[in-house]
All heavy atoms as an XYZ file, in Angstrom:
810
protein
N       0.206      6.436     10.054
C       0.795      5.536      9.086
C       1.944      4.778      9.742
O       2.748      5.343     10.430
C       1.234      6.223      7.827
C       1.915      5.374      6.806
S       2.283      6.354      5.300
C       1.165      5.817      4.167
N       1.931      3.453      9.663
C       2.937      2.696     10.398
C       4.184      2.403      9.308
O       3.935      2.341      8.219
C       2.408      1.359     10.873
C       1.355      1.665     11.930
O       1.532      2.471     12.842
N       0.412      0.680     12.025
N       5.289      2.222      9.919
C       6.507      1.928      9.166
C       6.341      0.584      8.674
O       6.887      0.232      7.526
C       7.744      2.155     10.031
C       8.017      3.651     10.265
C       9.290      3.940     10.884
C       9.407      5.332     11.225
N      10.594      5.752     11.698
N       5.824     -0.393      9.309
C       5.613     -1.869      8.831
C       4.178     -2.043      8.822
O       3.456     -1.746      9.750
C       6.384     -2.751      9.790
C       7.902     -2.569      9.880
C       6.115     -4.247      9.399
C       8.690     -3.337     10.702
N       3.753     -2.605      7.652
C       2.306     -2.922      7.468
C       2.155     -4.451      7.151
O       3.148     -5.075      6.757
C       1.850     -2.104      6.218
C       1.849     -0.681      6.387
C       1.209     -0.023      5.145
C       0.872      1.445      5.290
N       0.321      1.941      4.111
N       0.854     -4.744      7.191
C       0.471     -6.142      6.804
C       0.807     -6.332      5.313
O       0.607     -5.468      4.467
C      -1.044     -6.381      6.966
C      -1.485     -7.613      6.663
C      -3.128     -7.693      6.811
C      -3.576     -9.033      6.350
N      -5.027     -9.065      6.513
N       1.570     -7.486      4.988
C       1.858     -7.858      3.673
C       3.269     -7.394      3.315
O       3.734     -7.764      2.247
N       3.961     -6.627      4.175
C       5.349     -6.248      4.037
C       6.273     -7.440      4.036
O       6.087     -8.354      4.806
C       5.778     -5.161      4.942
C       5.334     -3.833      4.571
O       4.848     -3.633      3.475
O       5.438     -2.785      5.482
N       7.326     -7.468      3.212
C       8.414     -8.521      3.312
C       9.453     -7.875      4.374
O      10.087     -6.912      4.112
C       9.014     -8.711      1.979
C       9.875     -9.931      1.906
O       9.643    -10.869      2.688
O      10.758    -10.065      0.940
N       9.634     -8.732      5.364
C      10.506     -8.222      6.472
C      11.614     -9.277      6.706
O      11.607    -10.344      6.335
C       9.741     -7.878      7.775
C       8.672     -6.782      7.658
C       9.084     -9.182      8.345
N      12.768     -8.603      7.426
C      13.835     -9.491      7.833
C      14.073     -9.347      9.348
O      13.694     -8.290      9.874
C      15.007     -9.184      7.093
C      16.208    -10.199      7.273
C      15.551     -7.831      7.404
C      17.362    -10.164      6.317
N      14.247    -10.490     10.064
C      14.367    -10.419     11.513
C      15.710    -10.062     11.876
O      16.697    -10.563     11.392
C      14.094    -11.853     12.057
C      14.194    -11.928     13.597
C      12.651    -12.340     11.637
N      15.776     -9.063     12.810
C      17.140     -8.404     13.196
C      17.659     -9.064     14.469
O      18.914     -9.175     14.680
C      16.940     -6.878     13.512
C      16.445     -6.150     12.329
C      16.267     -4.680     12.777
C      17.608     -6.268     11.199
N      16.752     -9.615     15.320
C      17.266    -10.149     16.560
C      16.341    -11.423     16.983
O      15.115    -11.470     16.579
C      17.192     -9.094     17.668
N      16.828    -12.289     17.774
C      16.060    -13.390     18.267
C      16.518    -14.570     17.668
O      17.526    -14.847     16.970
N      15.689    -15.840     17.913
C      16.105    -17.107     17.484
C      16.022    -17.227     16.001
O      16.653    -18.147     15.398
C      15.229    -18.090     18.194
C      13.851    -18.137     17.808
C      13.034    -19.199     18.544
C      11.535    -19.219     18.107
N      10.773    -20.289     18.754
N      15.252    -16.374     15.357
C      15.111    -16.524     13.844
C      15.871    -15.355     13.140
O      15.482    -15.003     12.017
C      13.636    -16.446     13.496
C      12.868    -17.716     14.001
O      13.442    -18.783     13.929
O      11.671    -17.511     14.457
N      16.952    -14.967     13.741
C      17.676    -13.757     13.079
C      18.225    -14.036     11.704
O      18.637    -15.228     11.486
C      18.883    -13.455     14.004
C      19.656    -12.334     13.530
C      20.817    -12.049     14.354
N      21.623    -10.969     13.781
C      22.745    -10.371     14.282
N      23.182    -10.873     15.488
N      23.258     -9.403     13.686
N      17.919    -13.244     10.835
C      18.336    -13.250      9.387
C      17.318    -13.854      8.520
O      17.449    -13.860      7.225
N      16.217    -14.463      9.088
C      15.113    -15.027      8.226
C      14.202    -13.936      7.710
O      14.095    -12.881      8.353
C      14.280    -16.101      9.104
C      15.082    -17.404      9.411
C      14.191    -18.171     10.104
C      14.878    -19.513     10.530
N      14.000    -20.500     11.268
N      13.724    -14.225      6.532
C      12.722    -13.261      5.872
C      11.319    -13.920      5.907
O      11.163    -15.130      5.901
C      13.103    -13.088      4.487
C      14.304    -12.203      4.194
C      14.666    -12.013      2.853
N      13.434    -11.933      1.951
C      13.548    -12.183      0.659
N      14.699    -12.478      0.195
N      12.538    -11.910     -0.077
N      10.400    -13.122      5.989
C       8.915    -13.537      5.983
C       8.041    -12.364      5.627
O       8.361    -11.337      5.552
N       6.704    -12.724      5.581
C       5.788    -11.808      5.158
C       4.833    -11.405      6.433
O       4.417    -12.404      7.145
C       4.836    -12.253      4.073
O       5.698    -12.584      2.922
C       3.864    -11.246      3.636
N       4.621    -10.250      6.683
C       3.744     -9.837      7.829
C       2.337    -10.263      7.592
O       1.698     -9.927      6.684
C       3.777     -8.377      8.116
C       2.870     -7.934      9.333
C       5.296     -7.932      8.401
N       1.828    -11.185      8.642
C       0.435    -11.616      8.500
C      -0.419    -10.565      9.040
O      -1.603    -10.402      8.626
C       0.248    -13.004      9.261
C       1.283    -14.012      8.816
C       1.097    -15.324      9.727
C       0.767    -14.444      7.400
N      -0.207     -9.963     10.238
C      -0.961     -9.062     10.903
C      -0.243     -8.272     12.010
O       0.855     -8.704     12.453
C      -2.265     -9.552     11.457
C      -2.071    -10.599     12.545
O      -0.946    -10.950     12.823
O      -2.989    -11.111     13.105
N      -0.658     -7.112     12.290
C      -0.088     -6.249     13.369
C      -1.089     -6.336     14.545
O      -2.269     -6.147     14.340
C       0.062     -4.872     12.866
C       0.903     -4.828     11.489
C       0.719     -4.013     13.962
C       2.399     -4.875     11.677
N      -0.494     -6.292     15.754
C      -1.410     -6.261     16.911
C      -2.143     -5.043     17.025
O      -1.711     -3.920     16.430
C      -0.520     -6.554     18.128
O       0.309     -5.579     18.399
N      -3.181     -4.886     17.829
C      -3.997     -3.747     17.904
C      -3.372     -2.573     18.654
O      -3.647     -1.356     18.317
C      -5.294     -4.035     18.738
O      -5.044     -4.471     19.939
N      -2.349     -2.924     19.431
C      -1.661     -1.798     20.071
C      -0.339     -1.296     19.220
O       0.235     -0.258     19.519
C      -1.030     -2.159     21.373
C      -0.029     -3.377     21.435
O       0.127     -3.901     20.380
O       0.502     -3.688     22.464
N      -0.197     -2.001     18.103
C       0.860     -1.545     17.060
C       2.220     -1.826     17.542
O       3.187     -1.163     16.924
N       2.529     -2.692     18.496
C       3.903     -2.945     18.930
C       4.296     -4.308     18.635
O       5.570     -4.600     18.625
C       4.007     -2.704     20.506
C       3.575     -1.447     20.915
C       3.768     -1.237     22.410
C       3.378      0.138     22.900
N       3.376      0.265     24.286
N       3.493     -5.173     18.048
C       3.977     -6.595     17.741
C       3.365     -6.936     16.390
O       2.312     -6.410     15.997
C       3.595     -7.585     18.815
C       4.335     -7.394     20.102
C       4.132     -8.514     21.075
C       4.966     -8.319     22.281
N       4.951     -9.515     23.155
N       3.940     -7.975     15.790
C       3.447     -8.419     14.520
C       3.572     -9.981     14.456
O       4.615    -10.409     15.034
C       4.148     -7.787     13.239
N       2.792    -10.618     13.626
C       2.917    -12.016     13.341
C       3.534    -12.106     12.042
O       2.889    -11.546     11.122
C       1.603    -12.857     13.509
C       1.182    -12.941     14.950
C      -0.031    -13.958     15.057
N      -0.986    -13.818     14.125
C      -1.345    -14.784     13.283
N      -0.803    -15.965     13.338
N      -2.267    -14.600     12.364
N       4.594    -12.933     11.853
C       5.298    -13.035     10.533
C       5.209    -14.510     10.077
O       5.327    -15.439     10.887
C       6.771    -12.529     10.575
C       7.406    -12.660      9.238
C       6.749    -11.093     11.162
N       4.934    -14.752      8.815
C       4.778    -16.100      8.270
C       6.119    -16.867      8.492
O       7.133    -16.505      8.141
C       4.459    -16.007      6.818
C       4.084    -17.334      6.237
O       3.655    -18.158      6.958
N       4.283    -17.482      4.958
N       6.075    -18.012      9.187
C       7.143    -18.982      9.423
C       8.257    -18.388     10.287
O       9.366    -18.759     10.145
C       7.742    -19.477      8.098
C       6.675    -20.432      7.485
O       5.833    -20.933      7.999
O       6.810    -20.528      6.074
N       7.917    -17.339     11.110
C       8.931    -16.674     12.019
C       8.300    -16.935     13.367
O       7.187    -16.583     13.606
C       9.213    -15.273     11.729
C       9.650    -15.198     10.182
C      10.121    -14.629     12.697
C      11.126    -15.691      9.961
N       9.250    -17.230     14.403
C       8.848    -17.281     15.746
C       7.634    -18.325     15.997
O       6.759    -18.056     16.638
C       8.426    -15.973     16.419
C       8.430    -15.891     17.907
O       9.142    -16.716     18.485
N       7.789    -15.034     18.547
N       7.808    -19.503     15.381
C       6.884    -20.598     15.408
C       6.994    -21.306     16.814
O       8.054    -21.650     17.207
C       7.111    -21.647     14.220
C       6.105    -22.813     14.375
C       6.855    -20.904     12.945
N       5.829    -21.443     17.413
C       5.793    -22.091     18.786
C       4.748    -23.257     18.640
O       3.936    -23.345     17.784
C       5.351    -21.109     19.837
C       6.333    -20.023     19.949
C       4.002    -20.528     19.468
N       4.942    -24.208     19.519
C       3.985    -25.356     19.606
C       2.883    -25.004     20.601
O       3.167    -24.566     21.801
C       4.815    -26.586     20.091
C       5.927    -26.953     19.175
C       5.382    -27.638     17.975
C       6.590    -28.169     17.161
N       6.197    -28.796     15.868
N       1.647    -25.241     20.299
C       0.473    -25.011     21.183
C      -0.124    -26.446     21.407
O      -0.594    -26.989     20.454
C      -0.390    -24.073     20.534
C      -1.717    -23.858     21.150
C      -1.664    -22.840     22.130
N      -3.011    -22.544     22.604
C      -3.362    -22.345     23.960
N      -2.423    -22.426     24.822
N      -4.612    -22.220     24.245
N      -0.316    -26.704     22.666
C      -0.961    -27.990     23.077
C      -2.423    -27.709     23.215
O      -2.700    -26.947     24.107
C      -0.347    -28.580     24.343
C       1.115    -29.049     24.038
N       1.552    -30.315     23.993
C       2.223    -28.294     24.059
C       2.773    -30.407     23.942
N       3.267    -29.194     23.868
N      -3.259    -28.253     22.424
C      -4.793    -27.947     22.541
C      -5.509    -29.126     22.731
O      -5.184    -30.352     22.369
C      -5.227    -27.189     21.214
O      -4.993    -28.141     20.183
C      -4.536    -25.928     20.958
N      -6.609    -29.018     23.615
C      -7.548    -30.128     23.784
C      -8.589    -30.020     22.690
O      -8.952    -29.088     22.126
C      -8.358    -29.889     25.139
C      -7.256    -29.897     26.161
C      -8.063    -29.682     27.500
N      -9.083    -30.718     27.759
C      -9.178    -31.452     28.802
N      -8.357    -31.343     29.806
N     -10.211    -32.357     28.851
N      -9.206    -31.164     22.324
C     -10.309    -31.175     21.291
C     -11.519    -30.526     21.746
O     -11.848    -30.544     22.893
C     -10.522    -32.744     21.126
C      -9.862    -33.486     22.222
C      -8.896    -32.556     22.859
N     -12.148    -29.782     20.829
C     -13.307    -29.052     21.279
C     -14.418    -29.413     20.255
O     -14.333    -28.958     19.085
C     -13.006    -27.486     21.096
C     -14.259    -26.678     21.649
O     -15.287    -27.225     21.781
N     -14.031    -25.379     21.681
N     -15.393    -30.254     20.670
C     -16.339    -30.695     19.699
C     -17.320    -29.604     19.256
O     -17.838    -29.666     18.176
C     -17.093    -31.792     20.459
C     -16.800    -31.532     21.897
C     -15.446    -30.875     21.972
N     -17.503    -28.516     20.056
C     -18.386    -27.439     19.742
C     -17.727    -26.661     18.572
O     -18.485    -26.269     17.641
C     -18.659    -26.518     20.825
C     -19.426    -27.224     21.948
O     -20.176    -28.184     21.654
N     -19.321    -26.739     23.111
N     -16.458    -26.462     18.447
C     -15.813    -25.700     17.360
C     -15.204    -26.687     16.308
O     -14.671    -26.291     15.446
C     -14.693    -24.909     18.087
N     -15.584    -27.959     16.458
C     -15.023    -28.927     15.483
C     -13.581    -28.895     15.348
O     -12.964    -28.771     14.255
C     -15.780    -28.913     14.253
C     -17.232    -29.154     14.410
C     -18.022    -29.085     13.007
O     -17.425    -28.558     12.060
N     -19.256    -29.581     13.058
N     -12.850    -28.722     16.535
C     -11.454    -28.624     16.587
C     -10.760    -29.911     17.103
O     -11.201    -30.218     18.166
C     -11.077    -27.364     17.395
C      -9.605    -27.221     17.446
C      -9.204    -25.977     18.286
O     -10.140    -25.321     18.860
N      -7.988    -25.592     18.470
N      -9.886    -30.424     16.324
C      -9.146    -31.590     16.807
C      -8.043    -31.115     17.767
O      -7.480    -30.091     17.737
C      -8.513    -32.385     15.645
N      -7.787    -32.032     18.770
C      -6.719    -31.806     19.698
C      -5.392    -32.081     19.330
O      -5.230    -32.761     18.092
N      -4.373    -31.834     19.847
C      -3.024    -32.225     19.560
C      -2.057    -31.084     19.733
O      -2.303    -30.069     20.319
N      -0.860    -31.182     19.212
C       0.204    -30.244     19.091
C       0.144    -29.472     17.820
O       0.434    -29.999     16.870
C       1.555    -30.786     19.469
C       1.529    -31.653     20.827
C       2.655    -29.741     19.546
C       2.727    -32.511     21.048
N      -0.267    -28.239     17.948
C      -0.284    -27.345     16.762
C       0.811    -26.343     16.652
O       1.276    -25.891     17.705
C      -1.719    -26.672     16.732
C      -2.971    -27.474     16.921
C      -4.163    -26.546     16.987
C      -3.139    -28.418     15.724
N       1.282    -26.067     15.449
C       2.366    -25.064     15.358
C       1.640    -23.831     14.821
O       0.869    -23.850     14.012
C       3.351    -25.427     14.285
O       4.061    -26.683     14.769
N       2.114    -22.606     15.451
C       1.603    -21.387     15.036
C       2.583    -20.247     15.209
O       3.648    -20.478     16.002
C       0.240    -21.007     15.820
C       0.438    -20.880     17.208
C      -0.925    -20.383     17.869
C      -0.780    -19.550     19.094
N      -1.931    -19.077     19.637
N       2.473    -19.232     14.618
C       3.306    -18.052     14.632
C       3.028    -17.239     15.840
O       1.801    -16.782     15.996
C       3.301    -17.184     13.447
C       3.861    -17.685     12.154
C       2.756    -18.569     11.362
O       1.599    -18.570     11.743
O       3.154    -19.046     10.317
N       3.907    -16.932     16.655
C       3.752    -16.133     17.907
C       4.039    -14.700     17.479
O       4.930    -14.453     16.608
C       4.592    -16.542     19.041
N       3.601    -13.676     18.174
C       3.909    -12.254     17.785
C       5.420    -11.992     18.044
O       6.040    -12.454     19.023
C       2.989    -11.382     18.676
C       1.997    -12.298     19.058
C       2.512    -13.669     19.130
N       6.032    -11.073     17.307
C       7.291    -10.659     17.529
C       7.450     -9.093     17.578
O       6.572     -8.467     16.938
C       8.251    -11.161     16.344
C       9.732    -10.873     16.778
C       7.803    -10.704     15.069
C      10.708    -11.667     15.794
N       8.283     -8.586     18.388
C       8.305     -7.069     18.611
C       8.703     -6.420     17.208
O       9.626     -6.919     16.405
C       9.387     -6.690     19.568
C       9.033     -7.148     20.950
C       8.258     -5.962     21.685
O       8.246     -4.846     21.249
N       7.566     -6.354     22.796
N       8.078     -5.276     16.842
C       8.434     -4.571     15.652
C       9.860     -4.076     15.564
O      10.460     -3.880     14.629
C       7.442     -3.423     15.379
C       5.939     -3.797     15.022
C       5.122     -2.660     14.876
C       5.947     -4.652     13.832
N      10.396     -3.841     16.763
C      11.756     -3.384     16.919
C      12.761     -4.423     16.404
O      13.776     -4.068     16.121
C      12.152     -2.857     18.339
O      12.086     -3.923     19.180
N      12.352     -5.664     16.404
C      13.341     -6.769     15.998
C      13.027     -7.101     14.509
O      13.592     -7.989     13.910
C      13.052     -7.972     16.762
C      13.274     -7.907     18.124
O      14.277     -7.018     18.471
N      12.576     -8.535     19.069
N      12.297     -6.184     13.704
C      11.975     -6.499     12.389
C      12.508     -5.171     11.564
O      12.456     -4.114     12.011
C      10.478     -6.627     12.035
C       9.712     -7.830     12.814
C       8.389     -7.720     12.532
C      10.438     -9.037     12.262
N      12.871     -5.452     10.330
C      13.134     -4.362      9.367
C      12.653     -4.697      7.946
O      12.477     -5.924      7.633
C      14.739     -4.189      9.149
N      12.119     -3.753      7.237
C      11.494     -3.995      5.993
C      12.619     -4.328      5.088
O      13.730     -3.816      4.940
C      10.779     -2.680      5.527
C      10.309     -2.944      4.054
C       9.704     -2.353      6.446
N      12.412     -5.430      4.215
C      13.375     -6.002      3.404
C      13.431     -5.127      2.064
O      12.434     -4.830      1.428
C      13.125     -7.465      2.936
C      13.988     -8.063      1.973
C      15.318     -8.450      2.417
C      13.673     -8.265      0.694
C      16.201     -8.996      1.560
C      14.566     -8.799     -0.116
C      15.802     -9.202      0.222
O      16.638     -9.707     -0.685
N      14.576     -4.728      1.809
C      14.871     -3.783      0.534
C      15.489     -4.760     -0.574
O      16.545     -5.294     -0.518
C      15.889     -2.678      0.768
C      16.009     -1.776     -0.265
O      15.629     -1.963     -1.335
N      16.529     -0.618      0.017
N      14.675     -5.146     -1.684
C      15.120     -6.027     -2.717
C      16.297     -5.549     -3.540
O      17.092     -6.335     -4.053
C      13.907     -6.226     -3.614
C      13.102     -5.078     -3.242
C      13.327     -4.617     -1.901
N      16.549     -4.208     -3.585
C      17.630     -3.638     -4.356
C      19.021     -3.849     -3.680
O      19.961     -3.977     -4.318
C      17.469     -2.178     -4.746
O      17.347     -1.433     -3.536
N      19.011     -3.862     -2.321
C      20.233     -4.056     -1.562
C      20.323     -5.413     -0.894
O      21.333     -5.788     -0.346
C      20.294     -2.935     -0.365
O      19.235     -2.990      0.404
C      20.428     -1.586     -0.975
N      19.222     -6.120     -0.996
C      19.102     -7.423     -0.453
C      19.487     -7.501      1.192
O      20.042     -8.357      1.772
C      20.118     -8.506     -1.069
C      19.754     -8.792     -2.474
O      18.418     -8.709     -2.695
N      20.665     -9.045     -3.282
N      18.966     -6.426      1.800
C      19.156     -6.320      3.327
C      17.952     -5.643      3.869
O      17.106     -5.103      3.169
C      20.412     -5.412      3.649
C      21.686     -5.946      3.239
C      22.779     -5.122      3.946
C      23.830     -4.717      2.965
N      24.764     -3.838      3.478
N      17.854     -5.660      5.202
C      16.829     -4.860      5.799
C      17.170     -3.458      5.776
O      18.307     -3.082      5.795
N      16.082     -2.623      5.851
C      16.368     -1.225      5.604
C      15.457     -0.356      6.561
O      14.275     -0.828      6.809
C      16.123     -0.641      4.199
C      16.883      0.482      3.875
O      17.415      1.221      4.836
O      17.027      0.792      2.606
N      15.869      0.837      6.951
C      14.922      1.739      7.711
C      13.942      2.414      6.714
O      14.202      2.505      5.557
C      15.804      2.819      8.392
C      16.655      2.149      9.478
C      17.486      3.191     10.209
N      18.351      3.919      9.290
C      18.645      5.124      9.506
N      18.282      5.942     10.390
N      19.527      5.790      8.560
N      12.860      2.748      7.255
C      11.725      3.367      6.436
C      11.517      4.698      6.978
O      11.473      4.987      8.129
C      10.457      2.476      6.473
C       9.325      3.118      5.733
C      10.900      1.064      6.004
N      11.305      5.718      6.106
C      10.844      7.011      6.378
C       9.651      7.396      5.660
O       9.049      6.629      4.853
N       9.117      8.592      5.874
C       7.864      9.074      5.243
C       8.097     10.394      4.443
O       8.995     11.189      4.900
C       6.809      9.470      6.280
C       6.351      8.179      6.994
C       6.756      8.035      8.339
C       5.505      7.152      6.464
C       6.417      6.842      9.119
C       5.182      6.086      7.200
C       5.661      5.897      8.578
N       7.557     10.480      3.329
C       7.623     11.811      2.653
C       6.386     12.021      1.846
O       5.600     11.033      1.570
C       8.861     11.934      1.722
C       8.866     10.903      0.676
C      10.180     11.129     -0.267
C      10.338     10.025     -1.364
N      11.542     10.222     -2.053
N       6.143     13.313      1.365
C       5.035     13.598      0.581
C       5.481     13.771     -0.880
O       6.492     14.417     -1.145
C       4.420     14.952      1.099
C       3.627     14.769      2.364
C       4.323     15.077      3.554
C       2.423     14.340      2.470
C       3.645     14.912      4.768
C       1.691     14.084      3.676
C       2.353     14.480      4.818
N       4.763     13.179     -1.800
C       5.052     13.394     -3.166
C       4.506     14.704     -3.686
O       3.831     15.389     -3.021
C       4.386     12.192     -4.055
C       4.971     10.875     -3.626
C       4.265      9.772     -4.419
C       6.418     10.716     -3.852
N       4.732     15.124     -4.889
C       4.256     16.298     -5.548
C       2.873     16.422     -5.504
O       2.207     17.464     -5.501
C       4.944     16.467     -7.000
N       2.110     15.308     -5.610
C       0.654     15.365     -5.707
C       0.050     15.322     -4.318
O      -1.154     15.296     -4.093
C       0.049     14.237     -6.590
C       0.395     12.755     -5.950
O       1.188     12.747     -5.010
O      -0.094     11.792     -6.417
N       0.785     15.361     -3.232
C       0.357     15.475     -1.911
C       0.082     14.162     -1.152
O      -0.354     14.249     -0.050
N       0.417     13.036     -1.777
C       0.204     11.654     -1.138
C       1.341     11.374     -0.185
O       2.554     11.636     -0.620
C       0.028     10.652     -2.130
O       1.120     10.589     -3.033
C      -1.211     10.832     -3.004
N       1.167     10.832      0.873
C       2.139     10.405      1.800
C       2.614      8.995      1.456
O       1.810      7.982      1.372
C       1.647     10.524      3.264
C       2.611     10.323      4.376
C       1.980     10.465      5.642
C       2.948     10.311      6.818
N       2.379     10.452      8.112
N       3.992      8.732      1.385
C       4.450      7.493      0.946
C       5.555      7.118      1.943
O       6.171      7.938      2.608
C       4.916      7.432     -0.513
C       3.814      7.610     -1.457
C       6.023      8.452     -0.613
N       5.821      5.775      1.964
C       6.987      5.353      2.721
C       8.228      5.142      1.641
O       7.885      4.734      0.638
C       6.714      3.922      3.352
C       5.515      4.015      4.396
C       5.271      2.640      5.007
N       4.861      1.630      3.885
C       4.965      0.356      4.141
N       5.520     -0.076      5.110
N       4.631     -0.383      3.186
N       9.369      5.384      2.200
C      10.492      5.201      1.300
C      11.764      4.597      2.080
O      11.780      4.780      3.311
C      10.858      6.471      0.756
C      11.609      7.517      1.527
C      12.926      7.687      1.614
C      10.765      8.290      2.451
C      13.573      8.570      2.537
C      11.430      9.232      3.319
C      12.850      9.354      3.320
O      13.366     10.183      4.160
N      12.702      3.970      1.403
C      13.757      3.378      2.003
C      14.687      4.536      2.328
O      15.104      5.461      1.455
C      14.492      2.348      1.195
C      13.593      1.084      1.049
C      13.148      0.775     -0.227
C      13.367      0.364      2.145
C      12.409     -0.447     -0.295
C      12.672     -0.866      2.019
C      12.172     -1.135      0.807
N      15.378      4.558      3.440
C      16.344      5.590      3.926
C      17.618      5.395      3.186
O      18.294      6.505      2.906
C      16.493      5.508      5.387
C      15.373      6.015      6.190
C      15.426      7.447      6.467
C      14.326      7.696      7.602
N      14.638      9.153      8.038
N      18.015      4.234      2.820
C      19.380      4.007      2.218
C      19.474      4.617      0.699
O      20.395      5.172      0.408
C      19.769      2.618      2.193
O      18.886      1.854      1.364
N      18.384      4.357     -0.114
C      18.493      4.795     -1.380
C      17.374      5.649     -1.875
O      17.309      6.128     -3.061
C      18.714      3.516     -2.435
C      17.537      2.574     -2.117
O      16.557      2.739     -1.464
N      17.585      1.416     -2.879
N      16.415      5.935     -0.985
C      15.270      6.893     -1.340
C      14.201      6.288     -2.220
O      13.310      6.989     -2.527
N      14.250      4.926     -2.512
C      13.208      4.314     -3.356
C      11.900      4.280     -2.511
O      11.845      4.020     -1.405
C      13.553      2.904     -3.717
C      14.718      2.796     -4.733
C      14.942      1.432     -5.058
O      14.168      0.481     -4.747
O      16.000      1.087     -5.681
N      10.749      4.550     -3.201
C       9.449      4.563     -2.734
C       8.973      3.027     -2.549
O       9.127      2.346     -3.486
C       8.430      5.418     -3.465
C       7.095      5.224     -2.811
C       8.940      6.794     -3.516
N       8.434      2.701     -1.302
C       7.843      1.357     -1.252
C       6.554      1.257     -2.050
O       5.782      2.155     -1.877
C       7.562      1.039      0.179
C       8.696      0.415      1.037
C       9.653      1.484      1.398
C       8.066     -0.355      2.182
N       6.360      0.189     -2.628
C       5.059     -0.017     -3.289
C       4.162     -0.786     -2.407
O       4.515     -1.849     -1.893
C       5.272     -0.865     -4.636
O       5.940     -2.039     -4.335
C       6.121     -0.083     -5.627
N       2.960     -0.302     -2.113
C       2.005     -0.867     -1.233
C       1.063     -1.906     -1.949
O       0.677     -1.677     -2.947
C       1.234      0.178     -0.473
C       2.155      0.966      0.466
O       3.152      0.384      0.930
O       1.972      2.095      0.682
């Protein structure tokens, strides 16, 4: 179980987009980077490809960002927060905020 998952609302801790919030689009296969909506946007110069019916030009896309530069956004404190794991009484493993103990809803 990862501390940051696809669909989580995160806040950027370091880099050119520090302080911005976004939603995780996907996590890389090695589990070390994530792409976040409207964070770390780069310009990609592409050539037209008639086989893929792709137009050329300058396209904007989200580049991966290190998970160490992200924190899960806690709506009750309006800040980024650390995440831990615990087992509930029924035996399910859940993620919770370290600051106030609230369980994250997945």
